[in-house]
N, C-alpha and C positions, 0 to 999 in steps of 0.2 A: 504493499500500499504506499501511497504518498502521504506524508504527514506535514502539517503546518504547525509550527510552534510559535505562539504569540508572546512577545516580550523582548527585552534587550539586556537583561542582567546576567549575573553569574548563574542564577537558577536556570535560566533559559539555555545558556551554553551547556550546562550539565544535562538538561533534558534532551537537548538536540544530540549531544554526544552519546548519551545512553540509548536513545531511540535509533540512532543511525547504526548501532551495533546489532540490532535485531534482524534476523533473517527475513521476517515478514515485512520489513520496511524497505522499499525501493529507493526512496529519496526523502530528504528532510529539507524544508525551507523554514526560515526564521524571519518573523516580521516584528519590528524592523531589524532585530539582531544588533550585533556590535562588532567591534574589530576582530574578535576571536571566533565568533560563531561561523564566520565564513570558512573556517578550517574544517567544519563538519557538514556544512550544507550551504545552500544559497540564501543570502539575505534578500528580503523583499521590502522595498521602501513603502510601507503602509503606515498611516495614522491609525493606531490600534484602538483609539477611542472613537473613530468614525466607523461605527458598527456596520453601517450600510455598505461602505466601500469594502470593508474586510469580507463581508458576506458575499458580495459580488465577485471578489477575487477568488474566494473559496469555491464558489459554484463554477466559475470559469475554468479553474485548474483541476476540478474534480478530485479534491482530497478525500482520502479514505478516513482521515481522522484529523481533527483540529484540537490541539492541546493549549489551553490558555494558562499562561504562567502567572502574571501579576494580578493584583487585586483591582486596579483601576478599570480595565476593560470589563471585568466581571460586574463591577458596580454600575458600569455604563450600559449593561445589557447586551454584551456581545454574544453570550451564550444564547439568549432569547432570539437574537437575529439569526444566528446560525441554525438554531432549532427549526425555524420556519423554512429553512432550505433542506432540511432532513439530512444534513451532513453530520455524522457522529461527532459530538463535541464533548471533550473532557473538561468540565468546569461547570459550576452551578449557574442557573439563571439568576437574574437580578434579585428576585424576591428571596431566594434561598441564600444568596451571597450576603444578605443583610446580617447573617451570623457574624460576618466580619465588619461590614461597613457601618453597622450600628451597634455599639456596645449595649445600648438600652434594649434593643430588640433581642440580642443574644441573651441578655440577662433574663428577660421575660421568658424566653423559650426554655432556658435551663430550669427556671423555677417551675414552669408548667410540666416539664418532663421529669421533675424530681431529681435533678442532677445537683450534686453538692457543689456550692459556689459561695463566694464571699457575699455578704449582704451589701447592698448598694442603693443609692438614690440618684435620680437624674434630675437636672435642672435646666430650664431655658432662661432663668432670670439670674444674673450674676449676684445680685444682692441676696437672694434666697440661698444661693450656693455658698456664699461667704458666711452667711449666718449659720449654715449647717456645719461648716468647717469649725467655726468658733464654738459650736455646741457639742462637738465630738470630743470624747475623752481622749481617744487616740488619733493621731494625725492620719487622715484618709489618703488613699491613693487617688490621684486626679487623672481622669481619662477623657480624651476628646471623643465625642460620639460621631466621628467621621473618619475617613481614611487619612492617615497622616504619615505614611511611609515608615511605620514602625517607631515614630518619634512622638506619638500623641499620648504617651503615658508618662506621668511625672510621679515619682516616689519621693515626696518631700520629707525632710527630717523634722521640721517644725510647723506649727500652725501658720506662722507668718509666711513660710515658704509655700504652704498649700494655698493660702489666700492669693498670693502673687501668681501662682500657677493657674488658678481659676480665672483671674482677671486677664492673664496673658492669653489663655485659650479663647475666652470670649472675645477679647480684642482682636485676635487674629482672624476671626471669621465674621463677626458682627451679628446683625439681627438674624434670628432663626437658628442660632447655634444651640447645641445641647451638650452639657458637660455631665459626666457621671462621676460621683464620689463613692469610692468603694472601700470597704473595710480592708485594712492592711493585714496580710497573712504572713506567717513566718514558716520557713522550711526550705526544702530544696526544690528548685524548678526543673521541669522536664517537658520536652515537647513530644507529643504522641501523634502519630499519623495513621489514618485508616482510609481505605477506599470505601465510599458510600454511594450506593445506587438505589434510590428509593428507601426501602426498609432493609436492604441487604448491606451488611457491613463486613469488610475483610480487613482486620488489623494488619498494618504493615510493620512498623518499627518505631523506636523512640530515639531521640537525640537530645543533646544538651547544647544550647547556644549561649553566646556572650553578648549581652546588649550594650553594656557600658563601653565607652571609648578606651579607657585605660586599664592597665594591669590592676589586679586586686579590686576590680569593679569600681573604679573611680571615674569621675568625668560624666559628661552627658550621655543620655540614651542615644543609641544609633539604630540603624536598620539591622545591625548584627555584625560583630567583629570576628566571629569564629564559631565553630561547632565541632562536635565529635559524636561518633556512634560506634559500637553500641554503648549503652549506659550500664555499667557493671551492677549498679544497685536498682535497676529497673528491668527485670527479665521478662521472659515470655509469659509467665503466669500473671505478672502485673499488667502486661499488655492485654491479655485476655480479660482480665478483671475490668479494665477501662472500656473494653469493647462492650461488655455487658452493662456497665454502670453509667457510661457516658455516651458513647457513640450510638448504640442501639436505641436508648430512650429518646435521644434528640432526633435521630433519623425517623423514628416512629411519629414523634410529635410534629415534625415538619411535614411529613407526608399527610398526616391527618388534617393539618391546617391548610392543605392545598398548594404547598410549594415544596414538592419533593426534592431532595438534595442529590446531585449527581456530580461526583468529582472527589478530590482528596479533601478530607476534613482534618484540620490540625488543631489539636486541643493543647493549650498551654496550661500545665498543671502545677500546683504547689502541693508538695507532699508535707502535710502538717502533722502534728501530734494527734489530731483528730481524724486523720485519713486524707486521701487525695481530694483536692478542691480545684475546680476549673477556674482559671483566671480569665481566659479568653478563648475565642475560636478564631481561626483564620481559614478562609475558603480556598486555600491553595497551598502548595509546598512552600515551606519557609525558605528564606534566603539569608543565611548560608546553609541551613539544614539540608536543603536539597542536594547541595554539592557533596555532602558526606553520605547521605542516604542512598542516592541513585547508584554510585559505584559499588554499593553493598548488595545490590539486587541482582540475582541470577535469573535466567529464564527470559521470557519474551514480554518485556514491559509494554510494548505497543499493544499486544493482545489483551493484557490486563486492563489498560486504560480504555481500549475499545469496548471490552466487556462491561466496564463501568458506565461508559457513555450510552450503551444500548440496553443495559439492564440484564446482562447475562452473568449471573453469579458464578456459574461454573467456570467461565472464562476468567473472571476476576480471581478466583481462588487457585486455579491450576497453573496460571501462567508465570508467576514469579515466586521466588523464595529468597530469604535473606541468607547471604553466604557467611561462612565462618571467617572471622577476622575483624579488623577495625579500620576506621578512617577518621582522620583529623583534618579540619579545614582552617586555614589562617587567612584572614582577609587583609590585603594590603590596601590601605586607603590613602587618599591625598591629604597633604597637610592642610589644615583648616576645616576638615570634615569633623562634625556634621554641620557646621555653621556656613562658612563660605570656603569650599574646597578650591585649592589651586588646580587649574586645569591646563591642558596643552603641554603637559610634561611628557617627554619621550620615555618609553618603556623598553627596557632591554634585559637580556639575561635568560628569559624563559619564553619558549614558544607556546602559543595556545594549543590545547589538546585537540587532536583530530580523532575521528572515529577509530583509527587504527591504534591509538595510544591506549595502553593497558598496563602501564608500569607502576612503580611505587609512588611516583609523584605526577599528579595531574594539575593542569593550570586552566582554570575557567575564567574567562574575561567578564568583566562587568561594565563599568563606565569607560569604554575605550572606543577608539576608531582607528582605522588604518589610513595612513596618509598616502598621498600620491607616490611618494618615494618608497613605499612598502613598510615603513616604520610604523609602530603603534604609539599612540599617545592617549593620555587620560582626558576624559570628557566630564568627569564628575567625581563624586566622593569615594565610593567603594570600587576600586579599580580591578583588582584580581582576587581570586581565591585559590590559594595553593593547597591542594589536598594530598595528604600523605596516606598511604595504605600499608598495612602490615598485619602480622599475625596477632600482635597485641597492640593496645593503645600506645604503649611506650614506643614500639617500633613505628607505628603510624605517625606519632607526634614527631619523632626524630626526622622522618622523611618530609613531613610538611614544613618544618622549620629549615631543613636543608634547601627546599625549594624556595622558601621566602627569602633566605639569605642570598640566593642567586639573582633575585630581582634587582634591577638597577632602575629605580624611579626617583628622580630628584624630588625632594620634599615629600617622600612617602612615609607612612607610619603603620605599625601593626603591633598587636598585643604579643607579649612573650610568654603568657601563662595559659594559653588555650590547652585544655585537657591535663594541665599539670597535676591537679589534685587527684584525679582518677587514674592517671597513667601510673602513679606510684603504687596504686592498689590493684593493678591489673593482675588477673589470675595467671 
């Protein structure tokens, strides 16, 4: 089959790389892609939020499968537009994608499905939100009720910081904004992924990511500075438990409410003393989690995603399995990220991974482009993800940082502690 991958980040490079390796896939195109994705397929210059144009292109090219990577086109209704063309599409329609695009909607669905989650209140009036902060015994977490590229969550240390975050979020959007104030939970965080098609759920795997910019979790939140899989303290039995207690109830609730979910569902969990609690849902593979999860999957990923798109549970279950081993991803970002990243910097030292690459170090491009002279340069904040693979987390971590050290990017930055804690306890 011919496959179209929607997006331009490291996640989409990893998706295109993994799909291009499947025997059932004849060709992969990426819209709009980046400098590195051209190593695995053909880049197509489409505005992915122009849903009508994308659908017309998909019909004209007769794709056997469209895989939507990022959240923005999902929220814009791209899956709805493609559904009307009857092209199999991996990614939820707009109403179902609200599990990510609206924190308030997701919270209501979790509560109605009986899923354990932190208590929360939502506000459209900044004065009421500030009053709630002042009346809270413990400082709440402040969340934007809209898509914010992974940077719409503030975990303040003081009530004053929480008030400032509330006013900041309201001020950034203006009238019509909604802010969610959520109970702060303590514990270890883990990201869990499952394929969901209507009421059918197939758990995939878990990963851990690093949202803060700097080592030891200091600095501002980012879209993600690294990730690793598997998670030594979150095994298969825990994954099956989350399928039964989180994914299946939510899938059932969504289907009963008239907006069945089809695609990958990503649950961000906090493992508290009182048990696992859902922090949030994302309606797509995480970035950078995808970059470590996808290289861990054996089998025919394209068939699994197609099965999810068309509602074939047997195809979803039988097509892929998680391989033995580990993967660690280190994001190399531009100086100034996440505020005002420096762009236009030449990238040297590591070539982007092609479909033929299957070694210990993979390089997935994010915010890059290829210049007329053939060189690569940065175009945004998160530039590359270097993924190391190995038998153990320690092996994978060593490979990832070996790759990161080979990158020559003027004014680049990366964390040095990705997977450090769990690599020392690797079995």
